[in-house]
C-alpha positions as CSV (number, residue, x, y, z in Angstrom):
1,M,54.9,23.1,8.6
2,T,53.0,20.9,6.1
3,S,49.4,19.6,6.6
4,P,49.2,15.9,7.0
5,V,47.6,14.3,3.9
6,V,44.2,13.4,4.2
7,D,42.8,10.5,2.4
8,P,39.6,11.2,0.3
9,T,36.3,9.7,1.6
10,H,34.2,8.0,-1.5
11,W,30.9,10.0,-1.0
12,V,27.3,8.7,-2.7
13,L,25.2,11.7,-3.5
14,T,21.6,11.8,-4.5
15,L,19.4,14.4,-6.0
16,V,15.7,14.6,-6.8
17,C,14.2,18.3,-7.7
18,P,11.6,19.4,-10.7
19,D,13.5,19.3,-13.5
20,Q,15.0,22.8,-14.9
21,P,18.0,24.3,-17.1
22,G,21.7,24.6,-15.0
23,I,20.9,21.4,-12.2
24,V,23.9,19.4,-13.6
25,H,26.4,22.7,-13.7
26,A,25.2,23.7,-10.2
27,V,25.9,20.4,-8.8
28,S,29.1,20.1,-10.5
29,G,30.2,23.4,-9.0
30,A,29.4,22.5,-5.8
31,I,31.6,19.4,-5.8
32,V,34.6,21.4,-7.3
33,E,34.0,23.4,-4.1
34,A,33.9,20.3,-2.1
35,R,37.4,19.5,-3.8
36,G,35.7,16.4,-5.2
37,N,36.3,14.2,-8.2
38,I,33.3,12.4,-9.8
39,T,33.8,8.9,-10.3
40,E,30.4,7.5,-11.4
41,S,27.4,9.6,-12.7
42,Q,23.9,8.7,-13.8
43,Q,21.3,11.2,-14.3
44,F,17.6,10.8,-15.8
45,S,14.8,13.4,-16.5
46,S,11.0,12.0,-16.2
47,A,8.7,13.4,-18.8
48,D,5.9,11.8,-16.7
49,T,6.3,13.7,-13.7
50,G,8.7,16.6,-14.7
51,R,11.3,15.8,-12.1
52,F,15.2,15.1,-12.5
53,F,17.1,12.3,-10.7
54,M,20.6,12.1,-10.2
55,R,23.1,9.7,-8.6
56,L,27.0,10.5,-8.3
57,Q,30.1,8.9,-6.6
58,V,32.4,11.5,-5.6
59,E,36.0,11.1,-4.2
60,S,36.5,14.4,-2.1
61,S,39.0,15.1,1.2
62,A,36.0,17.4,2.3
63,S,34.1,16.9,5.6
64,R,30.7,16.0,5.6
65,E,29.9,19.7,6.9
66,E,32.1,21.2,4.1
67,F,30.3,19.0,1.2
68,E,26.8,19.7,2.7
69,A,27.4,23.6,3.1
70,A,28.8,23.5,-0.5
71,L,25.6,21.8,-2.1
72,A,23.1,23.6,0.4
73,P,22.8,26.7,-2.5
74,V,22.1,24.1,-5.1
75,A,19.0,22.7,-2.9
76,E,17.6,26.2,-2.2
77,R,17.8,27.1,-5.7
78,Y,16.5,24.4,-7.3
79,G,14.1,22.9,-4.8
80,A,16.1,19.8,-4.6
81,Q,16.1,16.8,-2.2
82,I,19.9,16.0,-1.6
83,A,20.9,12.6,0.2
84,L,24.8,12.3,1.1
85,D,26.5,9.2,2.2
86,V,29.7,7.2,2.5
87,V,29.9,4.7,-0.3
88,G,29.5,1.2,1.1
89,R,28.4,2.1,4.6
90,P,26.3,-0.7,5.9
91,L,22.6,0.2,6.2
92,R,20.7,-0.7,9.3
93,T,18.4,-3.2,8.4
94,L,15.4,-4.9,10.0
95,V,14.0,-8.2,8.7
96,L,10.8,-9.4,9.2
97,V,10.2,-13.3,8.8
98,S,7.5,-16.0,9.1
99,K,8.1,-19.9,8.5
100,A,9.8,-19.5,5.2
101,G,13.8,-19.5,5.7
102,H,15.0,-19.2,2.1
103,C,15.1,-15.1,1.8
104,L,16.3,-14.7,5.3
105,N,19.2,-17.2,4.8
106,D,20.1,-15.3,1.5
107,L,20.2,-11.7,2.9
108,L,22.3,-13.1,6.2
109,F,24.6,-15.1,4.1
110,R,25.5,-12.1,1.8
111,Q,25.7,-9.9,4.7
112,R,28.1,-12.3,6.3
113,G,30.3,-12.7,3.2
114,G,30.6,-8.6,2.3
115,S,28.6,-8.7,-0.5
116,L,25.3,-6.8,0.6
117,S,25.8,-3.7,2.5
118,V,23.5,-4.1,5.4
119,D,23.8,-4.5,9.2
120,I,21.0,-6.7,10.6
121,P,20.9,-6.2,14.3
122,L,17.4,-8.1,14.6
123,V,15.3,-10.4,12.9
124,M,11.6,-10.3,14.4
125,S,8.8,-13.0,13.6
126,N,5.6,-13.8,14.3
127,H,6.8,-17.6,14.3
128,A,9.6,-18.9,16.3
129,D,10.6,-21.6,13.3
130,L,13.7,-19.6,12.1
131,G,15.4,-18.4,15.2
132,E,18.0,-21.2,15.0
133,L,18.6,-19.9,11.5
134,A,19.2,-16.4,12.7
135,S,21.3,-17.7,15.9
136,F,23.6,-19.7,13.1
137,Y,24.4,-16.1,11.9
138,G,24.9,-14.6,15.0
139,V,22.0,-12.3,14.4
140,P,19.2,-11.7,17.7
141,F,15.6,-13.1,16.7
142,E,12.7,-11.8,18.5
143,H,9.8,-14.0,18.3
144,R,6.1,-12.9,19.2
145,P,3.1,-14.8,18.3
146,I,-0.1,-13.2,16.4
147,V,-3.1,-14.9,17.1
148,S,-5.5,-11.9,17.5
149,P,-6.0,-8.0,16.5
150,E,-4.4,-7.3,20.0
151,D,-1.5,-9.3,19.1
152,K,-0.9,-7.8,15.7
153,A,-1.0,-4.2,17.3
154,A,1.5,-4.8,19.7
155,F,3.9,-6.7,17.4
156,E,3.7,-3.4,14.9
157,R,4.3,-1.3,17.9
158,R,7.5,-3.4,19.0
159,I,8.7,-3.1,15.3
160,L,8.3,1.0,15.3
161,E,10.1,0.4,18.8
162,A,12.8,-1.7,17.1
163,V,13.2,0.7,14.2
164,E,13.9,3.7,16.9
165,E,16.1,1.6,19.0
166,H,18.2,0.1,16.5
167,G,18.4,3.2,14.1
168,I,16.9,1.2,11.4
169,E,16.8,2.8,7.8
170,L,15.2,-0.3,6.1
171,V,12.8,-2.7,6.7
172,V,12.5,-5.8,4.9
173,L,9.6,-8.3,4.8
174,A,11.4,-11.6,3.8
175,R,8.2,-13.7,3.5
176,Y,6.4,-11.9,6.5
177,M,2.9,-13.3,5.9
178,Q,1.3,-10.7,7.8
179,I,-0.6,-7.6,6.2
180,L,1.0,-4.3,7.6
181,S,-1.5,-1.5,9.0
182,P,-2.0,1.6,7.2
183,E,-0.6,3.1,9.8
184,L,2.6,1.1,10.0
185,C,2.9,1.3,6.3
186,D,2.8,5.4,6.2
187,A,5.1,5.0,9.0
188,L,7.9,3.1,6.9
189,A,7.0,4.6,3.6
190,G,9.9,4.6,1.2
191,R,12.0,2.5,3.4
192,A,10.1,-1.0,3.7
193,I,10.5,-3.6,1.2
194,N,8.3,-7.0,0.5
195,I,8.8,-9.7,-1.8
196,H,5.9,-11.8,-3.3
197,H,5.5,-14.6,-5.8
198,S,4.3,-13.2,-9.5
199,F,2.4,-15.6,-11.8
200,L,0.9,-15.1,-15.0
201,P,-2.1,-15.4,-14.4
202,G,-2.1,-14.4,-10.5
203,F,-2.7,-16.9,-8.0
204,K,-3.8,-15.8,-4.6
205,G,-4.4,-17.7,-1.3
206,A,-2.8,-20.9,0.0
207,N,-0.8,-23.0,-1.9
208,P,-0.1,-20.6,-5.2
209,Y,2.5,-22.9,-6.6
210,R,0.0,-25.8,-6.6
211,Q,-2.5,-23.6,-8.4
212,A,0.0,-22.7,-10.8
213,H,0.9,-26.5,-11.3
214,A,-2.8,-27.0,-12.0
215,R,-3.4,-24.1,-14.4
216,G,0.0,-25.5,-16.6
217,V,1.7,-22.4,-16.5
218,K,4.9,-21.6,-18.4
219,I,6.3,-18.4,-16.5
220,I,6.8,-18.0,-12.8
221,G,8.8,-15.6,-11.0
222,A,8.9,-12.9,-8.0
223,T,8.6,-9.2,-7.3
224,A,10.4,-6.9,-4.8
225,H,8.4,-3.7,-4.2
226,F,8.1,-0.8,-1.6
227,V,5.3,-1.6,0.9
228,T,2.3,0.5,0.7
229,S,-1.2,0.5,2.3
230,D,-2.5,-0.9,-1.1
231,L,-1.6,-4.6,-0.6
232,D,1.1,-5.7,-3.1
233,E,0.9,-2.8,-5.4
234,G,3.8,-0.4,-4.0
235,P,6.3,0.7,-6.5
236,I,8.3,-2.0,-8.0
237,I,12.0,-2.1,-7.4
238,E,13.1,-5.5,-9.0
239,Q,11.0,-8.6,-10.6
240,N,12.7,-11.5,-12.1
241,I,11.0,-14.7,-13.9
242,V,11.9,-18.2,-15.1
243,R,10.2,-20.6,-17.4
244,V,8.6,-23.9,-16.5
245,D,6.9,-26.6,-18.1
246,H,4.7,-29.6,-17.4
247,T,7.4,-31.8,-16.2
248,H,7.9,-29.6,-13.1
249,S,5.9,-31.0,-10.0
250,P,4.5,-28.7,-7.4
251,A,7.6,-29.3,-5.3
252,A,9.9,-28.4,-8.1
253,L,7.8,-25.1,-8.6
254,V,8.2,-24.5,-5.0
255,S,12.0,-24.8,-5.3
256,I,12.4,-22.4,-8.3
257,G,10.3,-20.0,-6.9
258,Q,11.8,-19.7,-3.8
259,D,15.1,-19.3,-5.8
260,E,13.6,-16.3,-7.6
261,E,12.1,-14.6,-4.8
262,S,15.7,-14.8,-2.7
263,R,17.2,-13.6,-5.5
264,T,14.8,-10.6,-6.5
265,L,14.9,-9.5,-2.7
266,T,18.5,-9.6,-2.6
267,Q,18.8,-7.4,-5.7
268,A,16.2,-4.9,-4.7
269,V,17.9,-4.8,-1.0
270,K,21.5,-4.1,-3.0
271,W,20.0,-1.6,-5.0
272,F,18.3,0.6,-2.0
273,S,21.4,0.2,0.1
274,E,23.7,1.6,-2.3
275,H,21.2,4.8,-2.9
276,R,20.7,3.4,-6.5
277,V,16.6,3.5,-6.2
278,L,14.6,6.7,-6.3
279,L,11.0,7.3,-6.2
280,D,9.2,9.0,-9.2
281,G,5.4,8.8,-8.0
282,A,4.1,5.3,-8.2
283,R,7.2,4.0,-10.1
284,T,11.1,3.8,-9.2
285,I,14.1,5.2,-11.1
286,I,16.9,2.2,-10.7
287,F,20.5,3.6,-11.4
288,R,22.2,0.4,-11.6
């Protein structure tokens, strides 16, 4: 009696370890042991930190347990951090917003269209403004106003509760206009992404696009980065810019800037959800 044919699973495997000879050979051997066929392979050795990074996509009929067992000796021998997931599995994602809806709309639209591998079970906000937008896409919306330090602390506790409750793997600050506490930054380290406008020169405070217009800037853009306790200084994932000139009004700069913010944040989330973003100290390795 013949065994039933098992369709192969398409796996994505990431590995980070100190750079040393023999890693690629050892990983390849483990994949052969797991009856795997490599469909995509990228690697990078960091001269700055002495670390080795690898991302593979592998088709294999092996179960997760079999694959992980084959990889275990590699992890032990090379001191490697290895992650294994199914290609295209939607990443459980919590989105935090305030009043601006352009980034949220882009994320929800692309989730619905299937071009972004995320599953957004909840949107949380310190304002009620975007409740209708979330409802349009059928995503639960939770609003808790923040008017005092106690409110902020309670909101952050609720974020952590939601992360646990929904099995959240990624938190996205989609123009969430609150500074996260160092404690929350630490709790979400490596799995929280923020977006902010980036100008040359940089403008802080209220109405940055009006400030940019007043100074006659020629380039505006946006930066997506990991959240850290150092405000807007976390490892950068993606940046985009666009040229502007004296003919653009403040309103036009806002519109252009919001497009760049949406595009940049969505790209960062897409790469993260596909396990293409690996941390190398204060910077990122992006396997496109």
